[in-house]
C-alpha positions in Angstrom: 64.4 89.9 30.8 65.4 90.0 34.5 68.8 88.4 33.9 69.6 91.4 31.6 68.5 94.1 34.0 70.3 92.8 37.1 73.9 91.6 37.6 74.4 87.8 37.9 75.2 88.4 41.6 71.9 90.1 42.2 70.0 87.4 40.4 71.8 84.7 42.4 71.0 86.5 45.7 67.3 86.8 45.0 67.0 83.2 43.8 69.0 81.8 46.8 67.0 83.8 49.4 63.6 83.2 47.8 64.1 79.6 47.0 65.9 78.5 50.2 64.7 75.0 51.1 62.5 74.9 48.0 62.8 73.1 44.7 61.8 75.4 41.8 58.7 74.4 39.8 57.8 75.5 36.3 54.4 76.4 34.9 53.3 73.9 32.3 51.7 75.1 29.1 49.6 72.5 27.3 48.9 72.2 23.6 45.0 72.4 23.6 42.9 69.6 22.1 40.4 69.8 19.3 42.1 72.5 17.3 42.2 75.2 19.9 44.4 78.2 19.0 44.9 79.8 22.5 47.2 78.8 25.3 46.3 79.0 28.9 48.9 81.0 30.8 49.1 81.3 34.6 49.7 84.6 36.4 51.5 85.0 39.7 48.3 84.2 41.5 47.8 80.9 39.6 44.9 82.2 37.5 44.7 81.1 33.9 44.1 83.5 31.1 44.1 82.8 27.3 47.1 83.9 25.2 47.2 83.7 21.4 51.0 83.5 21.5 53.9 83.0 23.9 57.2 84.9 23.3 60.5 84.4 25.1 64.0 82.9 24.8 64.2 79.2 24.5 66.7 78.2 27.1 66.3 74.4 26.7 64.6 71.7 24.7 64.9 67.9 24.8 62.8 64.7 24.3 61.1 62.6 27.0 59.2 59.4 26.7 56.2 58.2 28.7 54.2 54.9 28.7 50.8 54.4 30.4 49.7 50.7 30.6 46.1 51.7 30.9 44.2 53.9 28.3 44.5 57.6 29.1 41.3 58.7 30.9 42.1 62.4 31.5 43.5 61.8 35.0 46.8 63.6 35.8 48.5 60.3 36.7 52.2 59.5 36.4 53.2 57.1 33.6 54.1 53.5 34.3 57.4 54.0 32.6 59.2 57.2 31.8 62.5 58.3 30.3 63.5 61.8 31.2 66.5 61.6 28.9 64.4 60.2 26.1 66.7 57.1 26.0 66.3 54.9 29.1 63.0 54.2 30.7 62.5 53.8 34.5 59.5 51.7 35.6 57.5 49.0 33.8 58.7 47.9 31.2 61.9 50.0 31.7 65.1 49.7 29.8 66.4 51.1 26.5 63.8 53.1 24.6 65.5 52.3 21.3 64.7 48.6 21.5 61.6 48.7 23.8 58.6 47.1 22.0 56.3 49.8 23.4 58.3 52.5 21.6 58.0 51.0 18.1 55.7 52.2 15.4 52.6 50.0 15.2 52.6 49.2 18.9 49.5 51.4 19.5 47.1 49.2 21.6 44.2 50.7 19.7 45.5 49.3 16.4 46.8 52.5 14.9 50.2 53.2 13.3 51.5 55.1 16.3 53.3 54.0 19.4 52.2 52.7 22.8 54.9 54.9 24.3 54.3 58.6 23.9 57.2 60.7 22.6 57.1 64.2 24.0 59.4 67.1 23.4 59.8 69.7 26.1 60.6 73.4 25.5 61.5 75.9 28.2 60.8 79.5 27.4 62.1 82.4 29.5 59.6 85.3 29.1 60.1 89.0 29.6 59.8 90.1 33.2 60.1 86.6 34.6 62.9 84.8 36.3 61.8 81.2 35.8 60.9 79.7 32.4 57.6 78.0 31.4 57.5 74.5 30.1 55.7 73.6 26.9 55.2 69.8 26.3 55.1 69.3 22.5 53.3 66.2 21.1 54.7 64.4 18.0 52.4 66.4 15.7 54.3 69.6 16.6 57.7 68.2 16.4 58.2 68.7 12.6 57.5 72.4 13.1 60.1 72.7 15.9 62.6 70.7 13.8 62.2 73.1 10.8 62.6 76.1 13.0 65.7 74.8 14.8 67.1 73.8 11.4 66.6 77.3 10.0 68.4 78.8 13.0 71.2 76.3 12.6 71.6 77.1 8.9 72.3 80.7 10.0 74.7 79.6 12.8 72.3 80.9 15.4 71.9 79.1 18.7 68.3 78.6 19.8 69.0 80.6 23.0 70.5 83.5 21.0 67.1 84.6 19.6 63.6 85.6 20.9 61.1 83.0 19.8 57.4 83.3 19.3 55.1 80.2 19.7 51.6 80.3 18.2 49.0 77.6 17.5 47.2 76.6 14.4 44.6 74.0 13.4 45.6 71.0 11.5 43.8 67.8 10.4 45.4 64.3 10.2 44.8 61.6 7.7 41.9 60.2 9.7 40.1 63.6 9.7 40.9 64.4 13.3 41.3 68.1 14.0 44.2 68.9 16.4 46.3 71.9 17.4 50.0 72.2 16.5 52.6 74.7 17.6 54.4 76.9 15.1 57.6 78.9 15.7 59.2 82.1 14.5 62.0 84.4 15.4 61.2 87.8 16.8 64.6 89.3 17.4 68.3 88.5 17.9 69.9 88.8 21.3 73.2 90.7 21.6 76.3 88.6 22.1 76.5 89.7 25.7 72.8 88.9 26.3 73.2 85.5 24.7 76.2 84.6 27.0 74.3 85.8 30.0 71.1 83.8 29.3 73.1 80.8 28.3 75.0 80.8 31.7 71.6 81.3 33.4 70.1 78.3 31.5 73.0 76.1 32.5 72.3 76.9 36.2 68.7 75.8 35.8 69.2 72.8 33.6 69.4 70.2 36.4 66.1 71.4 37.7 64.5 71.6 34.3 65.6 68.1 33.2 64.4 66.5 36.5 60.7 67.6 36.2 58.5 64.5 36.4 56.1 63.6 33.6 52.4 63.9 34.3 49.4 62.7 32.4 48.5 66.3 31.6 51.7 66.6 29.5 50.1 64.4 26.8 46.6 64.9 25.4 45.7 61.8 23.5 42.8 63.3 21.5 45.0 66.2 20.3 48.0 64.1 19.2 46.8 61.1 17.3 49.7 60.1 15.1 49.0 59.9 11.4 51.5 57.3 10.3 54.6 58.2 8.2 54.3 61.9 8.7 54.6 61.6 12.5 57.3 59.0 12.1 59.4 61.2 9.9 59.0 64.1 12.3 60.0 62.0 15.2 63.1 60.6 13.5 64.3 64.0 12.3 63.7 65.5 15.7 66.2 63.0 17.2 68.9 65.0 15.4 68.6 67.9 17.8 
């Protein structure tokens, strides 16, 4: 990782000079629809190539909520209401996500058991040879896997940024017979204490920019994340612990 092969001063100099007057952006990695098991990853020229897995250090993860008044059509439009902190929505209807009727189970306008408001969990992974992390937007159907992984790390007193994490995709089928893709997580290696402190300090410097990234329609693929009732509800509730 670049933060390990250069001094913090060298990293700061490159970032300050390269990004002067610019706001950093982060490549978004989508969970594919229809049970696909390959990510699309961008190179430095903006060209996409398939990847069966993504490996890096998880430097941040947190929930966000998004509500679209109109049925999702595939357009990359901004939501009518969004909560970048996962707690307080801005827009229409806005207000507390906890009490918002659009964020209650059974509020799905299509009559399902899911929510009208879409609960997304963002992960930022810093990969080898790169200075900026990529962002993966997890739908509710992948949240239980993330929760189990973070729980296993926590039981060993390991911070999620103290290990190298591998993210892969696998096919799954919900109670209605809909095939979708879900992310699965595993530990590849442990960082040294010095590496952990370095990457944690680096993550803190990027956190304001990471947490300010606006939500787009592409962050949530309806066909891939149709909630299946109590299983999705349990995953979402447990996920709020982390």
